[in-house]
C-alpha positions as CSV (number, residue, x, y, z in Angstrom):
1,M,-116.5,33.9,-38.2
2,P,-115.4,29.9,-38.5
3,S,-111.9,29.4,-39.9
4,E,-113.0,27.1,-42.1
5,K,-115.8,27.0,-44.8
6,Y,-117.7,24.7,-47.6
7,S,-116.8,25.7,-51.3
8,P,-119.0,24.3,-53.8
9,L,-116.1,25.2,-56.4
10,E,-114.2,22.2,-54.9
11,D,-115.0,19.2,-52.9
12,E,-112.7,20.4,-49.6
13,V,-112.6,22.3,-46.7
14,I,-111.4,26.0,-47.4
15,N,-109.8,28.6,-45.3
16,P,-110.8,31.7,-47.2
17,A,-108.1,33.7,-45.1
18,S,-105.2,31.4,-46.6
19,C,-104.4,29.3,-49.3
20,E,-105.1,32.1,-51.5
21,G,-102.1,34.6,-51.5
22,P,-101.8,37.4,-49.5
23,D,-104.8,39.6,-48.3
24,G,-104.8,42.5,-50.1
25,L,-101.9,44.7,-50.6
26,P,-99.8,46.6,-48.0
27,L,-100.9,50.2,-47.4
28,R,-98.1,52.0,-49.2
29,E,-98.8,50.1,-51.9
30,R,-102.5,50.0,-51.4
31,I,-102.2,53.8,-52.0
32,P,-101.5,54.4,-55.3
33,A,-103.5,51.0,-56.9
34,V,-106.2,52.8,-55.6
35,I,-106.0,56.1,-57.0
36,T,-104.7,53.9,-60.6
37,L,-108.5,52.1,-60.3
38,L,-110.3,55.1,-59.4
39,L,-109.0,57.0,-62.5
40,A,-110.2,54.0,-63.9
41,I,-113.5,54.2,-63.0
42,A,-113.7,57.9,-63.8
43,I,-112.8,57.1,-67.4
44,S,-115.7,54.9,-67.6
45,V,-118.3,57.1,-65.8
46,L,-117.2,60.5,-67.8
47,D,-116.7,59.3,-71.1
48,A,-120.6,57.7,-71.0
49,A,-122.1,60.4,-69.5
50,M,-120.1,63.2,-71.4
51,S,-120.5,62.0,-75.0
52,N,-124.4,61.2,-74.5
53,V,-125.4,65.3,-73.7
54,A,-123.1,66.0,-76.9
55,L,-125.5,63.4,-79.4
56,P,-127.9,66.6,-80.6
57,V,-124.8,68.6,-81.8
58,I,-122.5,65.0,-83.6
59,A,-126.0,64.4,-85.3
60,E,-126.1,68.5,-86.5
61,E,-122.3,68.6,-87.6
62,L,-121.8,65.2,-89.1
63,N,-125.7,65.3,-90.4
64,I,-126.8,62.2,-88.7
65,N,-130.8,62.0,-88.3
66,A,-132.2,61.3,-84.9
67,S,-132.9,57.5,-85.6
68,R,-129.0,56.9,-86.8
69,V,-127.3,58.9,-84.1
70,V,-129.0,56.8,-81.0
71,W,-126.8,54.1,-82.2
72,I,-123.4,55.7,-81.6
73,P,-124.3,55.1,-77.2
74,I,-126.2,51.9,-78.2
75,A,-123.4,50.2,-79.6
76,Y,-120.9,51.0,-76.6
77,S,-123.4,49.6,-74.5
78,L,-123.7,46.5,-76.7
79,T,-120.2,46.1,-76.8
80,I,-119.6,46.0,-73.2
81,V,-122.4,43.7,-72.2
82,M,-121.3,41.3,-74.7
83,T,-117.8,41.2,-74.0
84,L,-117.3,41.4,-69.9
85,L,-117.8,37.6,-69.1
86,P,-115.3,36.5,-72.1
87,L,-113.0,39.0,-71.2
88,S,-112.8,38.0,-67.2
89,A,-112.3,34.9,-68.7
90,V,-109.2,36.3,-70.8
91,A,-107.6,38.1,-66.8
92,E,-107.8,34.8,-65.8
93,R,-105.3,33.3,-68.0
94,I,-103.5,36.5,-69.5
95,G,-103.6,38.4,-65.8
96,L,-105.1,41.5,-64.5
97,R,-102.5,43.8,-65.6
98,R,-101.6,42.8,-68.9
99,L,-105.8,42.8,-69.6
100,F,-105.7,46.7,-67.9
101,V,-103.0,47.8,-70.3
102,T,-104.4,46.7,-73.1
103,G,-108.0,48.0,-72.1
104,T,-106.3,51.7,-71.2
105,V,-104.6,51.8,-74.5
106,I,-107.2,50.7,-76.6
107,F,-109.4,53.4,-74.9
108,L,-107.3,56.0,-75.2
109,V,-107.1,55.0,-79.5
110,A,-110.6,55.2,-79.7
111,S,-110.7,58.2,-77.6
112,C,-108.8,60.1,-80.3
113,S,-110.0,58.1,-83.1
114,A,-113.8,59.3,-82.0
115,A,-112.8,62.8,-81.4
116,F,-111.1,62.9,-85.2
117,S,-114.2,61.7,-86.5
118,Q,-115.7,62.8,-90.2
119,S,-118.9,60.5,-90.7
120,F,-121.1,58.1,-88.8
121,A,-119.5,55.1,-89.6
122,M,-116.1,56.3,-88.5
123,L,-117.7,57.6,-85.1
124,L,-119.6,54.2,-84.6
125,M,-116.8,52.5,-84.9
126,S,-114.8,54.1,-82.7
127,R,-117.3,54.0,-80.0
128,I,-117.2,49.9,-80.8
129,M,-113.6,50.3,-80.1
130,Q,-113.8,52.6,-76.8
131,G,-116.6,49.9,-75.6
132,L,-113.8,47.1,-76.2
133,G,-111.3,48.9,-74.0
134,A,-114.1,50.3,-71.0
135,S,-115.0,46.3,-71.0
136,M,-111.2,45.4,-70.8
137,L,-111.2,47.7,-67.6
138,M,-114.9,47.0,-65.9
139,C,-114.1,43.5,-65.5
140,L,-111.6,43.8,-63.7
141,F,-112.9,46.4,-61.3
142,G,-114.5,43.7,-59.0
143,S,-111.6,41.6,-59.2
144,L,-109.2,44.7,-58.3
145,V,-111.1,45.4,-55.3
146,R,-110.6,42.3,-53.8
147,M,-107.2,41.6,-54.7
148,I,-105.9,45.5,-53.5
149,Y,-108.0,45.6,-50.2
150,P,-107.7,43.0,-47.2
151,L,-111.1,41.0,-47.0
152,K,-112.0,43.4,-43.5
153,K,-111.6,46.7,-45.4
154,L,-113.3,45.6,-48.7
155,A,-116.4,47.2,-48.1
156,V,-114.6,50.6,-47.5
157,G,-112.8,50.1,-51.1
158,I,-116.4,49.1,-52.6
159,S,-117.9,52.3,-50.8
160,L,-114.7,54.6,-52.1
161,N,-115.9,52.9,-55.6
162,V,-119.6,54.1,-55.0
163,V,-118.5,57.5,-54.0
164,V,-116.1,58.2,-57.2
165,V,-119.4,56.6,-59.6
166,S,-121.7,58.5,-57.9
167,T,-119.5,61.8,-58.0
168,A,-118.3,61.1,-62.0
169,A,-122.2,60.8,-62.6
170,V,-123.0,64.2,-61.0
171,L,-120.2,65.9,-62.7
172,A,-120.4,64.5,-66.3
173,P,-123.0,66.3,-67.6
174,S,-121.9,69.4,-66.6
175,I,-118.6,69.0,-67.5
176,G,-120.0,68.2,-70.8
177,A,-122.0,71.2,-71.4
178,F,-119.7,73.4,-70.5
179,V,-117.1,71.8,-73.1
180,L,-120.0,72.3,-75.7
181,D,-120.2,75.8,-74.7
182,V,-116.8,77.0,-75.1
183,A,-115.2,74.3,-77.3
184,S,-116.2,71.3,-80.1
185,W,-117.8,68.4,-79.2
186,R,-114.4,66.6,-80.2
187,W,-112.9,67.9,-76.9
188,I,-115.3,66.0,-75.0
189,F,-113.5,62.8,-76.2
190,F,-110.2,64.7,-75.6
191,I,-110.9,65.0,-71.9
192,T,-110.3,61.4,-71.2
193,V,-106.8,61.0,-72.8
194,P,-104.8,62.4,-70.0
195,I,-106.9,60.2,-67.8
196,C,-106.1,57.2,-69.6
197,A,-102.4,58.0,-69.6
198,L,-102.3,58.6,-66.0
199,T,-103.8,55.4,-65.4
200,W,-101.5,53.6,-68.2
201,L,-98.7,55.0,-65.9
202,G,-100.3,53.4,-62.7
203,V,-100.7,49.8,-63.7
204,R,-97.1,48.9,-62.4
205,Y,-98.8,48.9,-58.9
206,L,-101.7,47.4,-59.6
207,P,-101.8,43.7,-58.2
208,E,-101.2,40.7,-60.4
209,S,-103.7,37.4,-59.5
210,P,-103.2,34.0,-60.0
211,R,-103.6,32.8,-63.9
212,V,-105.3,29.6,-64.8
213,S,-103.9,27.7,-67.4
214,R,-107.2,25.9,-68.4
215,E,-108.1,25.9,-72.5
216,F,-110.0,28.8,-73.4
217,D,-113.4,28.1,-74.8
218,W,-114.1,30.3,-77.3
219,L,-117.6,28.9,-78.2
220,A,-118.5,29.5,-74.8
221,C,-117.5,33.0,-75.3
222,L,-119.3,33.6,-78.7
223,L,-122.4,32.0,-76.8
224,S,-122.2,34.5,-74.1
225,A,-122.1,37.3,-76.2
226,A,-125.4,36.2,-78.2
227,V,-127.1,35.5,-74.7
228,F,-126.8,39.0,-73.5
229,G,-126.2,41.0,-76.2
230,L,-129.6,39.7,-78.5
231,A,-131.2,39.7,-74.7
232,I,-130.3,43.6,-74.5
233,L,-131.2,44.2,-78.2
234,G,-134.6,42.2,-78.3
235,L,-136.1,44.0,-74.9
236,D,-134.9,47.4,-76.7
237,L,-136.6,46.6,-80.1
238,L,-139.6,45.2,-78.5
239,T,-142.1,48.3,-79.0
240,S,-140.7,49.4,-81.8
241,H,-140.4,46.0,-83.9
242,P,-142.3,43.2,-82.0
243,M,-141.1,40.5,-84.9
244,W,-137.5,41.2,-84.3
245,S,-137.3,41.6,-80.6
246,L,-139.2,38.0,-80.9
247,G,-136.7,37.0,-82.9
248,C,-133.9,38.2,-80.9
249,L,-135.5,36.8,-77.5
250,V,-135.5,33.1,-78.9
251,V,-132.4,32.9,-80.1
252,A,-130.6,34.3,-77.1
253,A,-133.1,31.5,-75.1
254,F,-131.5,29.3,-77.4
255,S,-128.4,30.2,-76.8
256,A,-128.4,29.9,-73.0
257,R,-129.6,26.9,-72.7
258,I,-126.9,25.6,-74.9
259,L,-124.1,27.9,-72.7
260,L,-126.1,26.6,-69.2
261,A,-125.3,22.7,-70.3
262,R,-122.0,23.4,-71.6
263,S,-120.9,25.4,-68.8
264,L,-122.1,22.9,-66.2
265,Q,-119.6,20.3,-67.3
266,Q,-116.4,22.6,-66.9
267,E,-114.5,23.6,-63.6
268,A,-113.8,26.8,-64.1
269,P,-116.3,28.2,-66.8
270,V,-117.0,31.9,-69.1
271,V,-120.3,32.2,-67.7
272,P,-119.6,31.7,-63.9
273,V,-122.5,28.9,-62.9
274,D,-120.0,27.6,-60.5
275,I,-119.9,30.7,-58.0
276,L,-123.5,31.0,-58.8
277,R,-123.9,28.1,-56.9
278,I,-122.2,30.1,-53.6
279,T,-125.3,30.8,-51.8
280,S,-124.1,34.0,-50.7
281,V,-123.3,35.0,-54.4
282,G,-126.2,34.0,-56.0
283,Y,-128.7,36.3,-54.1
284,A,-125.9,39.1,-54.5
285,V,-126.3,38.7,-58.0
286,L,-130.5,38.6,-58.6
287,A,-130.8,41.6,-55.6
288,S,-128.2,43.5,-57.8
289,L,-130.1,42.7,-61.1
290,F,-133.5,44.1,-59.9
291,A,-131.4,46.8,-57.8
292,F,-129.7,48.3,-60.7
293,A,-133.2,47.8,-63.0
294,T,-134.7,50.5,-60.3
295,Q,-132.1,53.1,-60.5
296,M,-132.2,53.2,-64.3
297,S,-135.8,53.0,-64.9
298,A,-136.6,55.6,-62.4
299,M,-133.5,57.5,-63.8
300,V,-135.1,57.4,-67.6
301,S,-138.4,58.0,-66.4
302,L,-137.9,61.1,-64.0
303,P,-136.7,63.6,-66.2
304,F,-140.0,62.8,-68.6
305,Y,-142.0,63.0,-65.2
306,F,-140.2,66.2,-64.1
307,V,-141.6,68.2,-67.3
308,Q,-144.9,66.1,-68.0
309,V,-146.3,66.4,-64.0
310,I,-144.4,68.9,-62.3
311,E,-143.9,71.3,-65.2
312,A,-140.5,72.4,-63.7
313,S,-137.6,74.0,-65.7
314,Y,-134.7,72.4,-67.3
315,A,-132.5,74.3,-64.8
316,D,-134.6,72.7,-61.7
317,I,-134.3,68.9,-63.6
318,G,-131.2,69.2,-63.2
319,L,-131.0,69.8,-59.7
320,Y,-133.5,67.4,-58.8
321,M,-131.5,65.0,-60.5
322,G,-128.1,65.7,-59.0
323,M,-130.0,64.5,-55.8
324,W,-130.2,61.0,-55.8
325,P,-126.2,60.4,-56.9
326,L,-125.4,63.0,-53.8
327,G,-127.3,60.6,-51.6
328,V,-125.3,57.6,-52.9
329,V,-121.9,59.8,-51.9
330,V,-123.3,60.9,-48.5
331,M,-124.3,57.3,-47.5
332,A,-121.3,54.9,-49.2
333,P,-119.2,55.8,-46.2
334,L,-121.7,54.7,-43.2
335,S,-122.7,51.9,-45.4
336,A,-119.0,50.9,-45.2
337,Y,-119.0,51.3,-41.5
338,L,-122.3,49.3,-41.0
339,S,-121.0,46.5,-43.2
340,G,-119.4,43.6,-41.4
341,R,-121.5,44.7,-37.8
342,V,-124.8,44.3,-39.3
343,T,-125.8,41.4,-41.9
344,V,-125.6,42.3,-45.7
345,A,-129.7,41.5,-46.0
346,V,-130.7,43.6,-43.3
347,L,-128.5,46.7,-44.9
348,C,-130.4,45.5,-48.3
349,I,-133.8,45.5,-46.8
350,V,-133.2,48.9,-45.1
351,G,-132.2,50.3,-48.8
352,M,-134.6,49.3,-50.5
353,V,-137.3,49.9,-48.7
354,V,-135.7,53.8,-48.8
355,T,-135.8,53.5,-52.3
356,A,-138.9,52.5,-52.9
357,I,-140.1,55.1,-49.9
358,G,-138.5,58.1,-52.3
359,L,-140.0,57.1,-55.6
360,S,-143.3,56.5,-54.1
361,S,-143.1,59.7,-52.5
362,L,-142.7,62.0,-55.4
363,L,-145.8,59.8,-57.0
364,W,-147.3,60.9,-54.0
365,W,-146.6,64.5,-53.9
366,G,-147.7,65.0,-57.8
367,A,-148.1,68.1,-59.5
368,G,-148.4,70.3,-56.2
369,A,-144.6,68.9,-55.2
370,T,-142.6,72.1,-54.0
371,D,-139.0,71.8,-54.8
372,W,-137.8,71.2,-51.3
373,Q,-140.3,67.8,-51.6
374,I,-138.7,66.7,-54.9
375,M,-134.9,66.7,-53.3
376,V,-136.1,65.1,-50.3
377,S,-137.3,62.4,-51.9
378,M,-134.6,62.3,-54.6
379,M,-132.0,62.4,-51.6
380,L,-134.2,59.5,-49.8
381,C,-133.7,57.1,-53.2
382,G,-129.8,58.0,-53.3
383,V,-129.6,57.2,-48.8
384,G,-131.2,53.9,-50.0
385,F,-129.9,52.5,-53.1
386,G,-126.2,54.0,-51.2
387,F,-127.5,51.9,-48.4
388,F,-127.8,49.0,-50.9
389,Q,-124.7,48.8,-53.2
390,T,-122.0,48.4,-50.8
391,P,-123.1,45.8,-49.0
392,N,-124.6,44.0,-51.5
393,N,-121.4,44.0,-53.5
394,K,-119.4,42.8,-50.7
395,A,-121.0,39.5,-50.3
396,M,-120.7,39.0,-54.4
397,L,-116.7,40.0,-54.0
398,A,-115.7,38.3,-50.6
399,G,-117.9,35.2,-51.2
400,V,-115.3,33.8,-53.9
401,P,-112.5,32.2,-53.8
402,R,-109.7,34.5,-54.7
403,R,-108.5,32.3,-57.4
404,R,-111.9,33.3,-59.5
405,S,-112.2,36.9,-58.8
406,G,-111.6,37.8,-61.9
407,V,-114.3,36.0,-62.9
408,A,-116.3,37.6,-60.5
409,G,-115.6,41.4,-61.1
410,G,-116.9,40.3,-64.8
411,L,-120.1,39.0,-63.3
412,Q,-120.7,41.8,-60.7
413,A,-120.3,44.1,-64.1
414,T,-122.6,42.5,-66.1
415,T,-125.1,42.1,-64.0
416,R,-124.8,45.6,-63.5
417,V,-125.2,46.4,-67.0
418,F,-127.8,44.2,-67.8
419,G,-130.0,44.8,-65.0
420,Q,-129.7,48.9,-65.9
421,S,-130.5,47.3,-69.2
422,F,-133.9,46.2,-68.5
423,G,-134.7,49.1,-66.6
424,T,-134.4,50.8,-69.7
425,A,-136.4,48.2,-71.8
426,L,-139.0,48.3,-69.0
427,V,-139.6,52.0,-69.4
428,A,-139.7,51.7,-73.3
429,L,-142.4,49.2,-73.0
430,V,-144.5,51.2,-70.7
431,F,-144.3,54.7,-72.9
432,G,-145.2,52.1,-75.9
433,A,-148.5,51.1,-74.0
434,S,-149.6,54.8,-72.7
435,P,-147.3,58.0,-73.8
436,E,-149.1,60.0,-71.6
437,Q,-149.1,58.5,-68.5
438,G,-145.7,56.6,-69.8
439,A,-143.5,58.5,-66.8
440,V,-145.6,57.9,-64.1
441,W,-146.2,54.2,-65.0
442,G,-142.4,53.8,-65.4
443,I,-141.4,55.4,-61.8
444,G,-144.4,52.6,-61.1
445,A,-142.0,50.2,-62.6
446,A,-138.9,51.0,-60.8
447,V,-141.2,50.8,-57.0
448,I,-142.0,47.4,-58.2
449,C,-138.2,46.7,-59.0
450,A,-137.2,47.8,-56.0
451,L,-140.2,45.8,-54.2
452,V,-138.9,42.8,-55.8
453,A,-135.1,43.6,-54.5
454,L,-136.8,43.8,-51.3
455,G,-138.2,40.5,-51.3
456,I,-135.1,38.6,-52.2
457,N,-133.3,40.0,-49.4
458,V,-135.6,39.0,-47.2
459,V,-135.3,35.6,-48.3
460,R,-131.3,36.3,-47.7
461,Q,-132.2,37.1,-44.3
462,R,-133.8,33.8,-43.7
463,N,-130.7,32.1,-44.6
464,P,-127.7,33.3,-42.5
465,E,-125.2,31.1,-44.8
466,T,-126.0,34.2,-47.5
467,D,-123.7,36.2,-45.8
468,P,-119.8,35.3,-45.4
469,D,-119.4,38.1,-42.9
470,F,-121.4,36.1,-40.4
471,L,-120.6,32.0,-41.2
């Protein structure tokens, strides 16, 4: 790799290995910092998955009807996606540690509040506060990885995060079901309290990022929240309330136009259009959006497919669904090893091809599929997705100067959440169009999203400047 490259963030040639602080933490300091980061990641994954398992029980005990109880996870998700980028800008001004501490404390207090909730209103407010605390942590994950690991170890750090996320995703539903079997649903929220306490104790080991002294743009934060929040809400309402959906999408588009015009005139805007001009980052963000849309549209459709087409039992469905994250766990270390030895685009192309093959094979097997055929197909989906994640996330983070790593982490998280919301909305659309064939069409939509991500990476492969490792 040449020692210098041009950054569109500034009108000068920069050396990415210098002039931006130390390249990662020394090993002795890195280990406790990594443990603290992984605990925070585990909190965010476990809480969302376990609380969703408890929704029927919560609805019954608090006397909440089904149309209202779904707002408990929706409010949590909307809070996160609306605040990720503004909070990333806050982190650049107050420092990573301070925001990390604040997020941990808010999440801990909100978890206790949710556990003690006696009404829908109290639980809803508690989940909104949990979403705010989770957003404060999630917007820092990418930047902390960039600050903790040396650049040559960045892929290892990303793959370790992927393993923790996938493992927690596999265990969370089982843990939630076990808690509901032996205790009240309230203990699902108490479980994260000791993990929050351990995370808070480890904050002193985390690195601190350089701070910016620019004036905070409150208007841009409000516009950003409107763009992402109303876009997702509009997509969710598309089939049930089309006029409300249209209104949300129109306001979101209008807000986006104002926000883009405002951001293009700023040096370090809240919505990081400046780093999106970096070719490697722009491709990585676009590919990530469709990859996570693939994942979520498949994850929402597959349980219906297994019930309606395969006629599987719920125990079998749990086994089938567990194969996807297991495939991610298996592939992440190999993907990290290959990252830096093979171009990002090639790894991502292979990952999306394998994912598309896995999803398509499920449709090919049809109702006569055996357990082994289904498990192999699901494992292929996980292997492909695991192959894609590490190199693509590395391209998104490594291509950004360290002084902008805070907002890059927020962009990474926002892309993931928005992509997942887009995938969920696609499934809602196909189910609304055809309830009988919705599951099959939902998996088909996932295949299409995977092929779009594949096409983006084919174009990326033709542009060598998109890979920060091969400049």
